[in-house]
PyMOL commands that place a pseudoatom at each C-alpha (Angstrom):
pseudoatom trace, name=CA, resn=MET, resi=1, chain=A, elem=C, hetatm=0, pos=[145.203, 115.494, 126.204]
pseudoatom trace, name=CA, resn=GLU, resi=2, chain=A, elem=C, hetatm=0, pos=[141.900, 115.212, 124.288]
pseudoatom trace, name=CA, resn=THR, resi=3, chain=A, elem=C, hetatm=0, pos=[139.749, 112.139, 124.473]
pseudoatom trace, name=CA, resn=ALA, resi=4, chain=A, elem=C, hetatm=0, pos=[137.681, 110.853, 121.576]
pseudoatom trace, name=CA, resn=THR, resi=5, chain=A, elem=C, hetatm=0, pos=[133.971, 110.292, 122.067]
pseudoatom trace, name=CA, resn=THR, resi=6, chain=A, elem=C, hetatm=0, pos=[132.261, 107.517, 120.201]
pseudoatom trace, name=CA, resn=ILE, resi=7, chain=A, elem=C, hetatm=0, pos=[128.513, 107.691, 119.647]
pseudoatom trace, name=CA, resn=VAL, resi=8, chain=A, elem=C, hetatm=0, pos=[126.775, 104.419, 118.985]
pseudoatom trace, name=CA, resn=LEU, resi=9, chain=A, elem=C, hetatm=0, pos=[123.285, 104.689, 117.515]
pseudoatom trace, name=CA, resn=LYS, resi=10, chain=A, elem=C, hetatm=0, pos=[120.843, 101.930, 118.304]
pseudoatom trace, name=CA, resn=LYS, resi=11, chain=A, elem=C, hetatm=0, pos=[119.645, 100.020, 115.278]
pseudoatom trace, name=CA, resn=ILE, resi=12, chain=A, elem=C, hetatm=0, pos=[115.932, 100.545, 114.603]
pseudoatom trace, name=CA, resn=GLU, resi=13, chain=A, elem=C, hetatm=0, pos=[113.855, 97.419, 115.144]
pseudoatom trace, name=CA, resn=ALA, resi=14, chain=A, elem=C, hetatm=0, pos=[110.201, 96.535, 114.535]
pseudoatom trace, name=CA, resn=SER, resi=15, chain=A, elem=C, hetatm=0, pos=[109.568, 96.791, 118.294]
pseudoatom trace, name=CA, resn=ASP, resi=16, chain=A, elem=C, hetatm=0, pos=[110.513, 100.508, 118.161]
pseudoatom trace, name=CA, resn=PHE, resi=17, chain=A, elem=C, hetatm=0, pos=[107.342, 101.310, 116.183]
pseudoatom trace, name=CA, resn=LYS, resi=18, chain=A, elem=C, hetatm=0, pos=[104.191, 102.143, 118.140]
pseudoatom trace, name=CA, resn=GLU, resi=19, chain=A, elem=C, hetatm=0, pos=[101.319, 99.680, 117.886]
pseudoatom trace, name=CA, resn=GLY, resi=20, chain=A, elem=C, hetatm=0, pos=[99.487, 100.172, 114.580]
pseudoatom trace, name=CA, resn=GLU, resi=21, chain=A, elem=C, hetatm=0, pos=[102.031, 102.655, 113.191]
pseudoatom trace, name=CA, resn=ASN, resi=22, chain=A, elem=C, hetatm=0, pos=[104.376, 102.011, 110.298]
pseudoatom trace, name=CA, resn=GLU, resi=23, chain=A, elem=C, hetatm=0, pos=[106.429, 105.233, 110.227]
pseudoatom trace, name=CA, resn=LEU, resi=24, chain=A, elem=C, hetatm=0, pos=[109.087, 106.363, 112.687]
pseudoatom trace, name=CA, resn=LYS, resi=25, chain=A, elem=C, hetatm=0, pos=[111.201, 109.516, 112.643]
pseudoatom trace, name=CA, resn=LYS, resi=26, chain=A, elem=C, hetatm=0, pos=[114.378, 109.302, 114.661]
pseudoatom trace, name=CA, resn=ASP, resi=27, chain=A, elem=C, hetatm=0, pos=[117.824, 110.896, 114.550]
pseudoatom trace, name=CA, resn=GLY, resi=28, chain=A, elem=C, hetatm=0, pos=[116.883, 112.919, 111.454]
pseudoatom trace, name=CA, resn=LYS, resi=29, chain=A, elem=C, hetatm=0, pos=[115.856, 109.837, 109.475]
pseudoatom trace, name=CA, resn=THR, resi=30, chain=A, elem=C, hetatm=0, pos=[112.493, 108.347, 108.554]
pseudoatom trace, name=CA, resn=TYR, resi=31, chain=A, elem=C, hetatm=0, pos=[111.863, 104.624, 108.830]
pseudoatom trace, name=CA, resn=VAL, resi=32, chain=A, elem=C, hetatm=0, pos=[109.009, 102.574, 107.392]
pseudoatom trace, name=CA, resn=LEU, resi=33, chain=A, elem=C, hetatm=0, pos=[107.983, 99.228, 108.875]
pseudoatom trace, name=CA, resn=LEU, resi=34, chain=A, elem=C, hetatm=0, pos=[107.239, 96.861, 106.013]
pseudoatom trace, name=CA, resn=SER, resi=35, chain=A, elem=C, hetatm=0, pos=[104.550, 94.199, 106.212]
pseudoatom trace, name=CA, resn=ASP, resi=36, chain=A, elem=C, hetatm=0, pos=[107.158, 91.407, 106.400]
pseudoatom trace, name=CA, resn=GLY, resi=37, chain=A, elem=C, hetatm=0, pos=[108.880, 93.023, 109.405]
pseudoatom trace, name=CA, resn=ARG, resi=38, chain=A, elem=C, hetatm=0, pos=[111.828, 94.489, 107.514]
pseudoatom trace, name=CA, resn=ILE, resi=39, chain=A, elem=C, hetatm=0, pos=[112.568, 98.180, 107.938]
pseudoatom trace, name=CA, resn=ALA, resi=40, chain=A, elem=C, hetatm=0, pos=[113.104, 100.679, 105.140]
pseudoatom trace, name=CA, resn=GLU, resi=41, chain=A, elem=C, hetatm=0, pos=[115.159, 103.797, 105.826]
pseudoatom trace, name=CA, resn=VAL, resi=42, chain=A, elem=C, hetatm=0, pos=[114.235, 106.745, 103.600]
pseudoatom trace, name=CA, resn=ARG, resi=43, chain=A, elem=C, hetatm=0, pos=[116.456, 109.804, 103.433]
pseudoatom trace, name=CA, resn=GLU, resi=44, chain=A, elem=C, hetatm=0, pos=[116.368, 113.188, 101.775]
pseudoatom trace, name=CA, resn=GLY, resi=45, chain=A, elem=C, hetatm=0, pos=[117.827, 112.981, 98.284]
pseudoatom trace, name=CA, resn=LYS, resi=46, chain=A, elem=C, hetatm=0, pos=[120.811, 114.780, 96.785]
pseudoatom trace, name=CA, resn=GLY, resi=47, chain=A, elem=C, hetatm=0, pos=[121.737, 115.882, 93.293]
pseudoatom trace, name=CA, resn=SER, resi=48, chain=A, elem=C, hetatm=0, pos=[123.861, 112.779, 92.889]
pseudoatom trace, name=CA, resn=ASP, resi=49, chain=A, elem=C, hetatm=0, pos=[120.718, 110.675, 93.464]
pseudoatom trace, name=CA, resn=VAL, resi=50, chain=A, elem=C, hetatm=0, pos=[118.988, 112.468, 90.584]
pseudoatom trace, name=CA, resn=GLU, resi=51, chain=A, elem=C, hetatm=0, pos=[121.955, 111.771, 88.307]
pseudoatom trace, name=CA, resn=LYS, resi=52, chain=A, elem=C, hetatm=0, pos=[122.045, 108.116, 89.380]
pseudoatom trace, name=CA, resn=ALA, resi=53, chain=A, elem=C, hetatm=0, pos=[118.302, 107.783, 88.690]
pseudoatom trace, name=CA, resn=GLN, resi=54, chain=A, elem=C, hetatm=0, pos=[118.706, 109.279, 85.219]
pseudoatom trace, name=CA, resn=MET, resi=55, chain=A, elem=C, hetatm=0, pos=[121.369, 106.709, 84.385]
pseudoatom trace, name=CA, resn=GLU, resi=56, chain=A, elem=C, hetatm=0, pos=[119.508, 103.753, 85.888]
pseudoatom trace, name=CA, resn=SER, resi=57, chain=A, elem=C, hetatm=0, pos=[116.197, 104.580, 84.221]
pseudoatom trace, name=CA, resn=GLY, resi=58, chain=A, elem=C, hetatm=0, pos=[117.921, 104.823, 80.838]
pseudoatom trace, name=CA, resn=GLY, resi=59, chain=A, elem=C, hetatm=0, pos=[115.748, 107.736, 79.765]
pseudoatom trace, name=CA, resn=ASN, resi=60, chain=A, elem=C, hetatm=0, pos=[112.554, 105.769, 80.441]
pseudoatom trace, name=CA, resn=GLN, resi=61, chain=A, elem=C, hetatm=0, pos=[110.341, 108.342, 82.175]
pseudoatom trace, name=CA, resn=SER, resi=62, chain=A, elem=C, hetatm=0, pos=[108.051, 105.658, 83.582]
pseudoatom trace, name=CA, resn=LYS, resi=63, chain=A, elem=C, hetatm=0, pos=[110.985, 104.252, 85.588]
pseudoatom trace, name=CA, resn=TYR, resi=64, chain=A, elem=C, hetatm=0, pos=[112.599, 107.537, 86.562]
pseudoatom trace, name=CA, resn=MET, resi=65, chain=A, elem=C, hetatm=0, pos=[110.667, 108.139, 89.814]
pseudoatom trace, name=CA, resn=SER, resi=66, chain=A, elem=C, hetatm=0, pos=[111.195, 104.558, 90.969]
pseudoatom trace, name=CA, resn=ALA, resi=67, chain=A, elem=C, hetatm=0, pos=[114.912, 104.856, 90.266]
pseudoatom trace, name=CA, resn=MET, resi=68, chain=A, elem=C, hetatm=0, pos=[115.105, 108.174, 92.127]
pseudoatom trace, name=CA, resn=MET, resi=69, chain=A, elem=C, hetatm=0, pos=[113.195, 106.750, 95.085]
pseudoatom trace, name=CA, resn=ALA, resi=70, chain=A, elem=C, hetatm=0, pos=[115.435, 103.661, 95.182]
pseudoatom trace, name=CA, resn=ALA, resi=71, chain=A, elem=C, hetatm=0, pos=[118.515, 105.885, 95.364]
pseudoatom trace, name=CA, resn=THR, resi=72, chain=A, elem=C, hetatm=0, pos=[117.286, 107.217, 98.725]
pseudoatom trace, name=CA, resn=VAL, resi=73, chain=A, elem=C, hetatm=0, pos=[116.046, 103.974, 100.309]
pseudoatom trace, name=CA, resn=LYS, resi=74, chain=A, elem=C, hetatm=0, pos=[117.761, 101.222, 102.256]
pseudoatom trace, name=CA, resn=ILE, resi=75, chain=A, elem=C, hetatm=0, pos=[115.919, 98.073, 103.283]
pseudoatom trace, name=CA, resn=SER, resi=76, chain=A, elem=C, hetatm=0, pos=[117.369, 96.156, 106.222]
pseudoatom trace, name=CA, resn=ASP, resi=77, chain=A, elem=C, hetatm=0, pos=[120.460, 98.406, 106.093]
pseudoatom trace, name=CA, resn=ARG, resi=78, chain=A, elem=C, hetatm=0, pos=[121.103, 97.454, 102.447]
pseudoatom trace, name=CA, resn=ALA, resi=79, chain=A, elem=C, hetatm=0, pos=[120.940, 99.734, 99.410]
pseudoatom trace, name=CA, resn=THR, resi=80, chain=A, elem=C, hetatm=0, pos=[118.049, 98.886, 97.114]
pseudoatom trace, name=CA, resn=ASN, resi=81, chain=A, elem=C, hetatm=0, pos=[117.187, 99.352, 93.444]
pseudoatom trace, name=CA, resn=MET, resi=82, chain=A, elem=C, hetatm=0, pos=[114.034, 100.127, 91.510]
pseudoatom trace, name=CA, resn=TYR, resi=83, chain=A, elem=C, hetatm=0, pos=[113.429, 96.443, 90.721]
pseudoatom trace, name=CA, resn=GLU, resi=84, chain=A, elem=C, hetatm=0, pos=[113.528, 95.448, 94.380]
pseudoatom trace, name=CA, resn=LEU, resi=85, chain=A, elem=C, hetatm=0, pos=[111.074, 98.238, 95.199]
pseudoatom trace, name=CA, resn=ALA, resi=86, chain=A, elem=C, hetatm=0, pos=[108.801, 97.085, 92.378]
pseudoatom trace, name=CA, resn=ASP, resi=87, chain=A, elem=C, hetatm=0, pos=[108.708, 93.609, 93.945]
pseudoatom trace, name=CA, resn=LEU, resi=88, chain=A, elem=C, hetatm=0, pos=[107.333, 94.941, 97.240]
pseudoatom trace, name=CA, resn=ASN, resi=89, chain=A, elem=C, hetatm=0, pos=[103.633, 94.561, 97.847]
pseudoatom trace, name=CA, resn=MET, resi=90, chain=A, elem=C, hetatm=0, pos=[101.669, 97.669, 96.928]
pseudoatom trace, name=CA, resn=LYS, resi=91, chain=A, elem=C, hetatm=0, pos=[100.988, 98.734, 100.520]
pseudoatom trace, name=CA, resn=ASP, resi=92, chain=A, elem=C, hetatm=0, pos=[104.708, 98.792, 101.354]
pseudoatom trace, name=CA, resn=TYR, resi=93, chain=A, elem=C, hetatm=0, pos=[105.645, 100.457, 98.062]
pseudoatom trace, name=CA, resn=MET, resi=94, chain=A, elem=C, hetatm=0, pos=[103.094, 103.223, 98.604]
pseudoatom trace, name=CA, resn=ARG, resi=95, chain=A, elem=C, hetatm=0, pos=[104.188, 103.786, 102.226]
pseudoatom trace, name=CA, resn=ILE, resi=96, chain=A, elem=C, hetatm=0, pos=[107.775, 104.270, 101.074]
pseudoatom trace, name=CA, resn=GLN, resi=97, chain=A, elem=C, hetatm=0, pos=[106.628, 106.494, 98.200]
pseudoatom trace, name=CA, resn=VAL, resi=98, chain=A, elem=C, hetatm=0, pos=[104.656, 108.780, 100.551]
pseudoatom trace, name=CA, resn=VAL, resi=99, chain=A, elem=C, hetatm=0, pos=[107.653, 109.219, 102.881]
pseudoatom trace, name=CA, resn=PHE, resi=100, chain=A, elem=C, hetatm=0, pos=[109.953, 109.793, 99.895]
pseudoatom trace, name=CA, resn=ALA, resi=101, chain=A, elem=C, hetatm=0, pos=[107.620, 112.518, 98.578]
pseudoatom trace, name=CA, resn=GLU, resi=102, chain=A, elem=C, hetatm=0, pos=[107.321, 114.195, 101.986]
pseudoatom trace, name=CA, resn=LEU, resi=103, chain=A, elem=C, hetatm=0, pos=[111.096, 114.375, 102.332]
pseudoatom trace, name=CA, resn=ASN, resi=104, chain=A, elem=C, hetatm=0, pos=[111.923, 115.464, 98.787]
pseudoatom trace, name=CA, resn=PHE, resi=105, chain=A, elem=C, hetatm=0, pos=[109.084, 117.534, 97.330]
for i in range(1, 105): cmd.bond("trace and resi %d" % i, "trace and resi %d" % (i + 1))
show_as sticks, trace
zoom trace
């Protein structure tokens, strides 16, 4: 008789980041600590993310990268969109953008 094994991954919290650092790589994912204490999870994109970004940006090239980035980001375990990212302060937006670029380009 086989037994099933359940793996429970610990949720990433602000206390998991080293003092003065805002980026954490764990379990094949990259996390960014935002200035308000929330945590953004950034993952490597897929072709479906590119297609989603094309639809969401409506052909507007100035919004395409933001839409593509949003397709690969969760904030506080919740999917985000390009408008929510645009509302972040610049420091947080740029931190997420750097991680997104490192993972996808």
